C-alpha positions in Angstrom: 18.3 28.9 -38.9 16.2 29.5 -35.9 13.7 32.4 -35.4 14.3 35.5 -33.0 12.5 34.8 -29.2 12.4 38.9 -28.4 8.7 39.0 -29.4 6.0 38.8 -31.8 6.3 40.8 -35.3 8.6 43.1 -34.1 10.8 40.4 -33.0 10.4 39.0 -36.6 11.4 42.2 -38.3 14.4 42.5 -36.2 15.2 39.0 -37.8 15.1 40.2 -41.2 17.6 42.8 -40.5 19.8 40.7 -38.1 19.7 37.5 -38.9 22.9 37.0 -41.0 24.8 39.2 -38.5 23.5 37.0 -35.6 24.1 33.5 -37.8 27.7 34.5 -38.1 28.3 35.3 -34.5 26.4 32.7 -32.9 26.6 30.0 -35.6 29.5 30.3 -37.7 29.4 26.4 -38.3 26.5 27.2 -40.6 29.1 29.3 -42.7 32.6 28.1 -41.8 33.0 24.5 -41.4 35.7 23.3 -39.1 37.7 20.4 -40.2 36.9 17.1 -38.9 40.1 14.6 -39.0 41.1 13.2 -42.4 38.4 12.8 -44.8 39.2 9.1 -45.1 39.3 8.5 -41.2 36.9 5.6 -40.8 37.9 4.7 -37.4 34.7 3.3 -35.4 35.2 5.5 -32.5 32.5 7.8 -30.6 33.8 9.0 -27.0 31.0 10.1 -24.9 31.9 12.6 -21.9 29.1 13.1 -19.4 28.8 16.6 -18.5 28.8 17.5 -14.5 26.8 20.0 -12.7 23.5 19.3 -14.4 19.8 20.4 -13.1 18.1 17.7 -11.6 15.0 18.4 -13.6 14.0 20.6 -16.5 10.1 21.4 -17.1 8.6 18.3 -16.0 11.3 16.1 -16.7 14.4 14.2 -14.4 17.6 14.8 -16.1 19.1 11.6 -16.6 22.2 13.1 -18.2 23.9 15.0 -21.1 27.2 14.0 -22.9 29.6 15.6 -25.0 30.1 12.9 -28.1 33.1 13.2 -30.0 34.7 11.4 -33.0 37.5 11.3 -35.5 35.4 9.7 -37.8 34.6 11.7 -41.2 31.2 10.9 -41.1 30.5 12.6 -37.6 28.3 15.4 -36.7 25.8 17.6 -37.9 22.7 15.3 -36.6 19.0 16.3 -37.4 17.1 13.3 -36.5 17.5 10.9 -34.2 15.6 7.4 -33.6 15.7 4.3 -31.0 16.0 0.9 -32.7 14.6 -2.3 -31.8 17.9 -3.3 -31.0 17.7 -0.4 -27.9 20.3 1.4 -30.2 20.0 5.0 -31.1 20.3 5.8 -34.7 21.4 9.6 -35.4 21.1 10.8 -39.4 22.9 14.1 -40.4 22.0 17.1 -42.8 24.8 15.7 -44.9 23.6 12.4 -45.6 25.3 10.3 -43.0 24.8 8.1 -40.0 25.8 6.6 -36.8 24.5 3.7 -34.8 25.3 3.1 -30.9 24.6 2.2 -27.5 23.6 4.8 -25.4 26.4 5.5 -23.3 24.4 5.2 -19.8 24.4 1.5 -21.1 27.9 0.7 -21.6 30.6 1.3 -24.3 28.8 3.3 -27.3 30.3 0.6 -30.0 29.4 3.2 -32.9 28.8 2.4 -36.7 29.4 5.0 -39.3 28.3 5.1 -42.5 26.7 6.9 -45.4 22.9 7.2 -45.1 22.0 8.2 -48.5 24.6 7.2 -51.3 27.3 9.3 -51.4 27.1 9.9 -55.4 23.5 11.5 -54.8 22.4 14.7 -55.6 23.5 16.9 -53.3 20.4 18.5 -52.4 19.2 15.1 -51.7 21.6 14.5 -48.7 19.7 17.1 -46.5 17.5 14.8 -44.3 16.4 17.0 -41.4 13.7 14.5 -40.3 13.1 11.0 -39.7 10.3 8.3 -38.5 9.7 4.9 -38.5 7.1 2.1 -38.1 8.3 -0.3 -35.2 5.9 -3.3 -36.7 7.5 -3.3 -40.4 10.8 -1.5 -39.5 10.1 0.9 -42.1 11.6 4.6 -42.4 10.7 7.7 -43.8 13.2 10.5 -43.9 12.4 14.4 -45.1 14.7 16.4 -47.3 14.0 19.8 -46.7 16.1 21.5 -49.8 14.0 19.4 -52.2 10.9 19.2 -50.2 11.2 15.3 -50.7 9.9 12.5 -48.5 11.9 8.9 -49.1 11.0 5.5 -47.4 13.2 2.8 -47.0 13.4 -0.6 -45.6 14.4 -2.1 -42.3 18.1 -2.6 -44.0 18.1 1.6 -45.2 17.6 0.5 -48.5 15.3 3.0 -50.7 11.8 1.9 -51.4 10.4 4.9 -52.9 10.1 8.9 -52.6 7.9 11.6 -53.0 7.8 15.3 -53.6 4.6 16.3 -52.3 2.8 19.4 -54.5 1.5 20.6 -51.2 5.4 21.2 -50.1 6.5 23.0 -53.3 6.2 26.4 -52.1 8.0 25.3 -48.5 11.2 27.7 -47.9 14.2 25.1 -49.2 15.7 25.4 -46.2 13.1 24.7 -43.9 10.7 22.2 -45.1 10.1 18.8 -43.7 12.1 19.5 -40.6 10.2 17.8 -38.3 8.2 14.0 -39.3 6.1 11.5 -37.3 4.7 8.1 -38.5 1.7 7.9 -35.8 0.7 4.6 -34.7 -2.9 4.9 -36.4 -0.8 4.9 -39.7 -1.1 9.0 -40.3 2.1 11.2 -41.0 2.4 14.7 -39.7 5.0 16.7 -41.3 5.9 20.3 -40.4 8.0 22.9 -41.7 10.5 25.0 -39.8 9.3 28.4 -41.2 7.0 29.8 -43.4 7.8 31.6 -46.7 6.7 35.0 -45.3 9.1 35.5 -42.6 6.6 37.7 -40.6 4.2 35.1 -40.1 3.4 33.6 -36.6 2.8 30.0 -37.9 3.9 27.7 -40.3 2.5 25.1 -42.7 1.6 21.6 -41.9 0.3 18.3 -43.2 -1.4 15.4 -42.4 -1.0 12.4 -44.3 -3.6 9.8 -43.9 -1.6 7.2 -44.7 2.2 6.8 -46.3 3.0 9.8 -48.3 5.1 7.8 -51.0 2.2 5.9 -51.5 0.4 9.0 -52.9 -1.8 9.9 -50.1 -3.4 13.5 -50.1 -2.4 15.5 -47.2 -4.9 18.0 -44.8 -3.0 21.2 -45.0 -3.0 22.8 -41.6 -1.1 25.7 -39.8 1.2 25.1 -36.6 1.5 27.7 -34.2 4.3 27.0 -31.8 5.5 29.5 -28.4 6.6 32.9 -30.2 9.9 33.0 -32.1 10.2 29.0 -31.8 10.2 27.0 -34.6 9.8 22.8 -34.8 12.9 20.8 -35.5 11.8 17.4 -34.4 8.9 15.3 -33.4 7.9 11.8 -31.8 5.0 10.1 -30.6 4.0 9.3 -27.0 2.3 6.1 -26.0 -0.9 7.8 -25.4 -1.3 9.1 -29.1 -0.1 12.8 -28.1 3.4 14.0 -29.6 6.4 15.5 -28.1 7.5 18.4 -30.6 11.2 19.7 -30.6 11.2 23.7 -30.5 14.5 25.9 -31.3 14.7 29.6 -31.1 17.6 32.0 -31.4 17.8 35.0 -28.8 19.4 38.2 -30.5 20.0 40.0 -27.1 22.1 38.2 -25.6 22.9 35.7 -28.6 22.0 32.5 -27.7 20.4 29.2 -28.6 17.1 28.0 -26.7 14.7 25.1 -26.8 11.6 23.8 -25.9 9.1 20.6 -25.8 6.1 21.2 -26.5 3.1 18.8 -26.1 0.5 18.5 -28.6 -2.5 16.3 -29.5 -2.7 15.4 -33.3 -6.6 14.7 -32.7 -6.7 18.4 -32.5 -5.3 19.0 -36.0 -8.3 20.9 -38.1 -7.7 22.2 -41.8 -6.6 25.3 -42.4 -6.9 26.1 -38.4 -3.7 26.5 -36.2 -2.5 23.3 -34.4 -1.4 24.3 -30.9 0.2 22.6 -27.6 1.3 23.3 -24.4 5.2 24.0 -23.5 6.4 21.6 -20.6 10.3 22.1 -20.8 12.8 24.9 -21.6 16.2 23.7 -22.8 18.1 26.6 -21.4 21.0 27.3 -18.9 21.5 25.6 -16.4 20.4 22.9 -18.5 23.1 22.9 -21.6 22.1 24.7 -24.5 22.4 23.9 -27.9 20.8 23.6 -31.1 19.1 20.4 -30.6 17.7 19.1 -33.5 16.6 15.3 -32.7 14.4 13.7 -30.3 13.6 10.0 -29.8 11.3 8.6 -26.9 11.7 5.3 -25.5 8.7 3.9 -22.9 10.2 2.3 -19.8 8.6 -0.5 -17.6 6.3 1.1 -14.9 5.0 3.9 -17.4 8.0 5.9 -17.1 9.4 7.6 -20.4 13.0 8.1 -21.4 13.2 11.0 -23.8 16.7 11.2 -25.8 17.9 14.6 -27.7 20.6 15.1 -29.7 22.2 18.3 -31.2 23.4 19.4 -34.6 26.8 21.0 -34.3 26.7 22.4 -37.9 30.1 20.9 -38.1 31.3 23.9 -36.4 33.8 23.6 -33.4 33.4 26.9 -32.0 30.3 27.8 -30.5 28.4 24.4 -31.3 28.9 20.6 -29.9 27.4 17.5 -30.3 25.1 17.0 -27.2 23.2 13.7 -26.3 20.8 14.5 -23.4 18.6 11.8 -21.6 15.3 13.3 -19.9 12.9 10.9 -17.9 9.4 11.7 -17.6 8.0 9.8 -14.4 4.8 8.2 -14.2 4.2 9.5 -10.6 1.3 6.7 -10.4 3.4 3.6 -11.5 0.7 2.0 -13.3 2.1 -0.1 -16.2 -0.7 1.4 -18.5 1.9 2.6 -21.8 0.2 5.8 -21.7 2.2 9.0 -21.1 2.0 10.6 -17.6 -0.7 13.2 -17.3 
């Protein structure tokens, strides 16, 4: 659950008093799961309906499209992480241990492949995958599980090859840990908690691992300070080394979900100090707002970047849905530098 964006410490105090009421009114799927077809429905169907009347731009990005995704498949919904695979297909993972691989809807039929992401007999608390990152050279993936403060490594066939519960993450909130994680091109890993154990804190804990966390590397601890009231839900690295951090907030008055994209430089992470970035887009009306929790970045010829976002519907059919958004960050100079536009 995100924080209030009303303002500063006062807003956080309001959240302490009104969080349950707002959550029940705004996101009933958090508490009430809406039935999604038959529990045995394994049909490989994924419909993508393009939404009309979209804004031309949001922040620095052109809006390439937003699609409402729907499926009767029992594995569908609740997506909290997103990756682009070498095949050019998207991989989305849910907080209930499910996954779907599909072709972007603007490139033809989606041809989905639904399945479990983790073993269906595994401990329930290990199903809650909230973050996902990948090494393009080896194809290995790392998943972050917030309930257990655990990081799992998988091979390119999604077979587990190891896991770790870093002691530095043991004090993180059980429902807000390892919410965002990225494997940097230089081999380091950045992991952010969604919130701080102290709900009145203005920032939240982060860890910078010098190498694979599962291999036992010791992280550097720092603090992440995002825009007031916004909490990180995912992040991905740009070709120039900076990262885009996806953030979410819940406004109390009027009740709504909003999002932001924050540009930050991992080179500026310092032990014990707040890591900050620059907000370059706000995801709110007229851009279709929702609970965006997954981000994937894909470089294009000419230096443009395609940013894919996916929302977590909390498996509710009331006020949330599964949206897939495509944003394009144009390289105005048109140089094939492989670097992000500045």
